[in-house]
C-alpha positions as CSV (number, residue, x, y, z in Angstrom):
1,X,8.2,-6.1,-17.1
2,X,6.7,-4.6,-14.0
3,X,3.5,-5.1,-12.1
4,X,0.7,-2.8,-10.8
5,X,-0.4,-4.3,-7.5
6,X,-2.8,-4.0,-4.6
7,X,-4.0,-6.0,-1.6
8,X,-6.1,-9.1,-2.4
9,X,-9.6,-8.3,-1.2
10,X,-10.5,-12.0,-1.1
11,X,-8.3,-12.4,2.0
12,X,-10.7,-12.3,4.9
13,X,-8.4,-10.5,7.4
14,X,-8.8,-6.7,7.8
15,X,-7.1,-4.1,10.0
16,X,-9.8,-2.6,12.2
17,X,-7.8,-0.4,14.6
18,X,-4.3,1.1,14.8
19,X,-2.8,2.4,18.0
20,X,0.4,4.1,19.3
21,X,0.9,2.3,22.6
22,X,3.1,4.9,24.1
23,X,1.1,8.0,23.5
24,X,-1.0,10.0,21.0
25,X,-1.8,8.2,17.8
26,X,-1.7,10.1,14.5
27,X,-5.2,9.9,13.0
28,X,-5.6,7.3,10.3
29,X,-7.1,9.9,8.0
30,X,-3.7,11.6,8.1
31,X,-1.6,8.4,7.8
32,X,-3.6,7.2,4.9
33,X,-3.1,10.3,2.8
34,X,0.3,11.4,3.9
35,X,3.2,11.6,1.4
36,X,5.9,12.0,4.1
37,X,6.0,12.3,7.9
38,X,7.8,14.7,10.2
39,X,9.9,13.3,13.1
40,X,7.1,14.3,15.5
41,X,4.5,12.6,13.3
42,X,6.6,9.4,13.0
43,X,6.6,9.2,16.8
44,X,2.8,9.0,16.7
45,X,2.6,6.3,14.1
46,X,0.9,3.1,15.2
47,X,3.0,0.3,16.8
48,X,0.0,-2.0,17.3
49,X,-2.9,-2.9,15.0
50,X,-5.9,-5.1,15.7
51,X,-7.2,-7.4,12.9
52,X,-10.5,-9.2,12.4
53,X,-11.3,-12.2,10.2
54,X,-14.7,-11.9,8.5
55,X,-16.7,-15.1,8.3
56,X,-18.2,-17.2,11.1
57,X,-15.7,-19.5,12.7
58,X,-12.9,-18.4,10.4
59,X,-9.5,-18.5,12.0
60,X,-7.1,-15.6,11.5
61,X,-4.5,-16.5,8.9
62,X,-2.3,-13.5,8.4
63,X,-1.4,-12.7,4.7
64,X,1.9,-11.1,3.5
65,X,0.4,-7.7,3.3
66,X,-2.4,-5.8,5.2
67,X,-4.2,-2.6,4.5
68,X,-6.5,-0.6,6.7
69,X,-8.4,1.3,4.0
70,X,-8.8,1.3,0.2
71,X,-7.5,4.9,0.0
72,X,-4.4,4.3,2.1
73,X,-1.0,5.2,0.7
74,X,0.8,2.9,3.1
75,X,0.7,-0.9,3.7
76,X,1.6,-3.3,6.5
77,X,4.1,-6.0,5.4
78,X,5.0,-9.3,7.0
79,X,8.6,-10.1,8.1
80,X,9.1,-12.0,4.8
81,X,8.3,-9.0,2.7
82,X,10.3,-6.6,4.8
83,X,13.3,-9.0,4.5
84,X,12.8,-9.3,0.7
85,X,12.7,-5.5,0.3
86,X,15.8,-5.1,2.5
87,X,17.6,-7.6,0.3
88,X,16.5,-6.2,-3.0
89,X,16.9,-2.5,-2.1
90,X,19.1,-2.2,1.0
91,X,18.7,1.2,2.8
92,X,15.8,2.3,0.5
93,X,12.7,1.5,2.5
94,X,11.7,2.7,6.0
95,X,9.6,0.4,8.3
96,X,8.0,0.7,11.7
97,X,7.5,-2.5,13.6
98,X,3.8,-3.1,14.6
99,X,2.3,-5.7,16.9
100,X,-0.6,-7.6,15.5
101,X,-3.4,-8.5,17.9
102,X,-7.1,-9.6,17.4
103,X,-10.1,-7.3,17.2
104,X,-12.2,-6.8,19.3
105,X,-9.9,-6.7,22.3
106,X,-10.3,-9.9,24.2
107,X,-9.7,-10.6,27.9
108,X,-6.1,-9.7,29.0
109,X,-5.0,-13.3,29.2
110,X,-6.1,-13.9,25.6
111,X,-4.7,-10.6,24.2
112,X,-1.6,-12.1,22.7
113,X,0.7,-10.8,19.9
114,X,-0.1,-12.8,16.8
115,X,2.9,-11.5,14.8
116,X,5.0,-8.5,14.1
117,X,4.3,-6.7,10.9
118,X,6.0,-3.6,9.5
119,X,4.3,-0.3,8.5
120,X,5.9,0.7,5.1
121,X,6.6,4.4,6.0
122,X,6.5,6.9,3.2
123,X,7.1,4.4,0.4
124,X,9.5,5.6,-2.4
125,X,7.7,7.7,-4.9
126,X,8.5,7.4,-8.6
127,X,6.7,9.1,-11.5
128,X,7.0,6.3,-14.1
129,X,3.5,5.8,-15.7
130,X,3.3,7.2,-19.2
131,X,-0.3,8.5,-19.2
132,X,-0.6,8.9,-22.9
133,X,-0.2,5.1,-23.3
134,X,-1.8,3.8,-20.1
135,X,-5.4,3.0,-19.3
136,X,-7.3,4.7,-16.5
137,X,-10.8,4.0,-15.3
138,X,-12.0,6.7,-17.6
139,X,-10.0,5.7,-20.6
140,X,-6.5,6.2,-22.0
141,X,-4.5,9.5,-21.9
142,X,-4.0,12.6,-19.9
143,X,-7.7,13.7,-19.9
144,X,-8.8,10.3,-18.8
145,X,-6.3,10.4,-15.9
146,X,-7.7,13.7,-14.8
147,X,-11.4,12.6,-15.2
148,X,-10.9,9.7,-12.7
149,X,-8.3,11.3,-10.4
150,X,-5.5,9.1,-11.6
151,X,-7.2,5.7,-10.9
152,X,-5.6,3.1,-13.2
153,X,-7.8,0.6,-14.9
154,X,-7.9,-2.8,-13.1
155,X,-8.6,-4.6,-16.3
156,X,-5.7,-7.0,-16.7
157,X,-5.8,-6.7,-20.5
158,X,-5.6,-2.9,-20.5
159,X,-2.3,-1.1,-21.2
160,X,0.0,0.1,-18.4
161,X,3.2,1.6,-19.7
162,X,6.1,2.7,-17.5
163,X,9.2,4.8,-18.3
164,X,12.3,2.6,-18.1
165,X,14.6,5.5,-16.9
166,X,12.4,6.2,-13.9
167,X,12.4,2.7,-12.5
168,X,15.8,1.3,-13.4
169,X,17.1,-0.8,-10.5
170,X,13.9,-0.3,-8.4
171,X,11.8,-3.1,-7.0
172,X,8.8,-1.6,-5.1
173,X,7.4,1.9,-5.2
174,X,4.3,4.0,-5.3
175,X,3.1,6.7,-7.7
176,X,1.0,9.6,-6.5
177,X,-1.4,11.5,-8.6
178,X,-2.2,14.9,-7.2
179,X,-5.2,17.0,-8.2
180,X,-6.2,20.4,-6.8
181,X,-9.8,20.5,-5.5
182,X,-12.0,22.9,-3.7
183,X,-13.6,21.5,-0.5
184,X,-17.2,22.1,0.6
185,X,-16.0,24.9,2.7
186,X,-14.3,26.6,-0.2
187,X,-10.8,25.7,0.9
188,X,-8.3,24.8,-1.7
189,X,-7.0,21.2,-1.1
190,X,-5.1,18.5,-2.9
191,X,-6.6,15.1,-3.7
192,X,-4.2,12.2,-3.8
193,X,-4.5,8.8,-5.5
194,X,-1.8,6.2,-4.6
195,X,-0.8,3.4,-7.0
196,X,1.7,0.6,-6.1
197,X,4.1,-1.1,-8.4
198,X,6.8,-3.7,-8.3
199,X,9.5,-5.2,-10.4
200,X,9.3,-8.6,-12.1
201,X,11.9,-10.0,-9.6
202,X,9.8,-8.9,-6.6
203,X,6.7,-10.4,-8.3
204,X,8.4,-13.8,-9.0
205,X,9.8,-14.0,-5.5
206,X,6.4,-13.4,-3.9
207,X,4.6,-15.8,-6.3
208,X,7.2,-18.5,-5.7
209,X,6.5,-18.3,-2.0
210,X,2.9,-19.3,-2.7
211,X,1.8,-17.1,0.2
212,X,-1.3,-14.9,0.0
213,X,-2.0,-11.2,0.3
214,X,-0.9,-9.5,-2.9
215,X,-3.2,-8.9,-5.8
216,X,-0.9,-8.4,-8.9
217,X,-3.5,-6.6,-10.9
218,X,-1.8,-6.5,-14.3
219,X,1.5,-6.4,-16.1
220,X,3.1,-3.1,-17.1
221,X,5.2,-2.7,-20.2
222,X,8.5,-0.9,-19.7
223,X,9.3,1.5,-22.5
224,X,12.6,3.2,-23.2
């Protein structure tokens, strides 16, 4: 068993700003859609984010995982999740430490670091979903996947089937669906849809912690 997951949108804390404190910051539009980063681009990744809690008088209670935008192919993990991934898959994942501060920027004496989170840099990519047996937002199968740019169905009762050989021994990864498109200017481009998955062990360890942040959308069957 494995799980298709996202960030729990019921959590009232959102990333509003990301900054590289030592120089030029790579635009978020680039970070969100990037598959990999060059060494130069890595030097421009954020090392500080500002978060805001929605709701009058609501305190900021940081969850296990943060995301700046719905389309983003990268996430910000708490120390607990970084440690878990380092334990389950040592040497597999790359992280960048990021200071977490409040948004909007307060007076200097109040602008304290709330915590250190970790940007999950270029998460491992596996091609494991069996489209002929899995449900997308437009239905089941290859044509349905193409019709909705690879967006998996969020219905917990819909099928999600993964190839066992592709995920054996893995605990947390993303899958990227790439579709050639033509922009308004006539330029040929590639549209990317990111989906995140985890093993049953990762799921059980996070659920046992009783901490918030992840939305385990649905179970995925593993097929030989």
